[in-house]
C-alpha positions as CSV (number, residue, x, y, z in Angstrom):
1,M,0.0,0.0,0.0
2,L,1.3,3.5,-0.9
3,P,1.9,5.9,2.1
4,D,-1.0,8.2,1.1
5,S,-3.2,5.9,-0.8
6,D,-6.4,6.6,1.3
7,K,-5.8,10.3,0.8
8,E,-8.4,12.0,-1.5
9,I,-7.0,13.4,-4.6
10,K,-8.4,16.4,-6.1
11,A,-7.9,17.5,-9.8
12,E,-8.3,21.0,-11.3
13,I,-9.0,21.9,-14.8
14,L,-6.6,24.8,-15.7
15,D,-7.4,25.1,-19.4
16,E,-9.3,23.7,-22.3
17,A,-9.3,24.0,-26.0
18,I,-11.8,22.2,-28.2
19,D,-11.0,21.8,-32.0
20,G,-13.8,19.8,-33.7
21,E,-13.3,16.3,-32.6
22,I,-10.2,17.0,-30.5
23,T,-10.1,18.5,-27.0
24,W,-6.9,19.3,-25.1
25,V,-7.2,19.6,-21.4
26,G,-4.7,21.3,-18.9
27,Y,-4.8,20.0,-15.5
28,K,-3.2,19.8,-12.0
29,T,-3.7,17.4,-9.2
30,S,-3.1,17.5,-5.5
31,Y,-1.2,14.2,-5.8
32,D,2.0,15.8,-6.6
33,G,1.2,19.3,-7.6
34,K,2.2,19.2,-11.1
35,T,0.4,20.3,-14.2
36,G,-0.1,18.0,-17.1
37,I,-2.1,18.0,-20.6
38,F,-4.1,15.2,-21.9
39,K,-5.9,14.9,-25.1
40,L,-9.5,13.7,-25.9
41,V,-10.8,12.5,-29.2
42,K,-14.6,12.2,-30.0
43,E,-15.5,8.9,-31.1
44,N,-19.2,7.6,-31.6
45,D,-20.4,10.6,-29.9
46,Q,-18.0,9.8,-26.7
47,W,-15.2,11.6,-25.7
48,K,-12.1,9.2,-25.0
49,V,-8.6,10.0,-23.7
50,T,-5.8,9.4,-26.2
51,N,-2.0,9.5,-26.2
52,K,-0.2,12.6,-27.5
53,G,2.1,11.9,-30.4
54,P,5.6,12.5,-29.7
55,R,5.8,15.8,-32.0
56,E,2.2,16.8,-31.5
57,K,1.6,20.1,-29.8
58,G,-1.7,20.9,-27.9
59,S,-3.5,24.2,-28.6
60,F,-2.1,25.8,-25.3
C-alpha cells in the first residue's frame, strides 16, 4: 500500500481547447502538484482519452 493511498486526490482543470473532434485539457492534481495536458478524441459521440504523439503540440 502506498503511504498516502487513502488520501483523497483532487484535480483542477486549468485550461481547455476544443477543435472539432479533438479537445486538449490542462490540469493539476493535488497528488503531486504538477500540471499536465491530456488529449480527448470524440469517437461515436463519446469523448475518449488518447495519447499525444511525440511531436504533437496541444492548443496551449
